N, C-alpha and C positions, 0 to 999 in steps of 0.2 A: 391276518393270511400269515403263514410263517414258510416261509420258505425255505428248505435244505435240498442243498444236492450231495449229493454220494457219486462220485468220479472212481470211474473204472480206467485204466487202462493195465490191458494187460497184452504182457510180451509178445510177442509175435503170432504164437498159437491161437490169444485171446482176440477172436476177431467180431471186427464191427466197424460199418464206413457210416457213411449220413441218411436214417430216417427216422423219421417219428412212425413210430408203431401206432396202428388200430385198432390195435385189438383180433385182431381173423387171421393174422398166418405171418410168420418172422419174414424176415426182408431176405430177399435169395438173391446171396450175395452176386457181385461181379466183378472179375479185376480190372476192370475199364472204367468201372464206375466207382467203384470203391477204393481203390489206396491206389491215392495223388501223391501221399506224400512220399520225399525222398529215401531208402532205403536207409538201414544204417548200417553201414560195413561193416562193422565193428561186433555186432549180433552175429552166434551160432544162425538164427532160424531165418529162413525163408521168408515169411511173413511175417508180422505182422499187425494185430485191430486194435484201435482207438474207439472202444467204446464210455457214453455216459447212462447213467439211469439218475431223473430225477422226479422229482414229488414235491407237489407243493400240495398245500391246504386251504379250505377253509371252515371256520369253525364258528359253531351255536350252540348258545348253551341255555335249553328248554327244561324247566322243571328238574332241575339240578340232573342233567345226562347233557353230553355232547355227541353233537353229531356232527361229523363234518364232512365235508364235500372236495373228495381227492381228486386232482392232476396227476398222472402219473403215465412219462414218456422215456423211452427209452432213443438213444440219436448215435450213427455211429458217425465216425470224425474220419472221413475220407482223403481230409489234409491232411493227419495226421497217422493214419492207417497208410503200410506199405506194401512190398512184394518182390526178390527178387528175383522176378520171373526168368533172367538172364539164368540162375543158379543151375533152376527147375530144365531139366535134355529133354523130357517127350511131356505130351502132349497128353502124356496118362497119367504121369506125376504132378503135372501142370489141377489134373481135376481131380487127384485127389488131398493132395495141398485144398483142392477147394473144398474138396467135401469137407474135409478135415475144419478150415474155417468158419464152414458157415453151423458147423454144428458148437461152437463159441456160439455163434447169431444167435440157434434156436435154444439153446442154457438159457442165453439172458432174455431170449423171450418167457422162455417158461417164468423166469423171475420178475416182468411186466406184470406176467398173469399174478399166480403168486404173491404178490407184494399187495396186486390190487384189493384181489381176494381177504387177505389175511386185513392190511392196514383198513379195510369200510369193513371189515363184522363185528371190531374187539369193541367190548364198552368202555370207555378212560372213564380216568374218575376230572373230573371238573380241576380240584387243587392242579394236578399236576400232569394235565394230558398231552404237553410238550414235551414232557420229558420220556412218557410212556412210547408214545408216538417216534420220537428219536429213536430209541431205544428197539423197540420196535424193528425198523427198520435199518439201523443196522443190526440188528441181528440177523433180519434178510441179505442183508449186503455179504456180509463174510460167511456164509450160507452159499450162498451161492458164489463169490469168488474161489472160496473150498476145494467149488464143482467141478469148478474153471481148470482150477488149479490139477486136480487129481484128475481131469480128461486130459489134457497133456502129461501128466508124471503117467501114466497108465498104457496109454497108446501112444507112446515117443512121439506129440509133435505129430500123428497121424501117421510115424512110418511103421508100428505092431498095426498091422488089418485085420489078421483075427481078434485083436482087443479092441482095435477101433470099431468093429460090426457088435460089440461089445456094445460097444457104450451108447456107437447107434440104438440099438435095441430100447436100454436104456431114457434115451433122450426120444424118443420115439412114444413109449411110454409114458413118459412124464409128460408129455405134452397130451397128448390124451386123457388123463390124470384131469391135470390145471384146464383145461376146456369144457370135460364134463363140471367140475366145483363151478366156475364162473356160472356153466349156463344153467346150476341148480342153485341159484344164488336170488 
């Protein structure tokens, strides 16, 4: 069994705190539960969510074909995730920031579902399946890392409400699409 780890530490707006995903719904963030770390006073941002995606697999070669049994999980590191609630003056602003951070959690949930679907449904070469799986996992990781960055840039870390609404729709549609793809396998 080969264990591989992809670690995502998303600055500010790349949210997540500790949970193990059960594939039913993304975790719903709570300031008091998921943000226990000490804030970075040098950061211009009001929150940071530290998240990890881990996968491992067991492989069996049968009749010149590789079959893998995949384990795939996301966790939020609540001890490295932080928020500067003292800098966010109104309750509405706090809720908007939490909503933005939840978007990051939802994107990571989509990563989890897509990684499960993609990694399980490939035909791998007996000679180099480990490298193929690693390469595919890195491609998935890079794609979603870029998506997280685009989410922050385009929404201006949640302060551009029009773009936040646009991204809410994108994320919602992707979640529905990923769930449908998972259900059809």
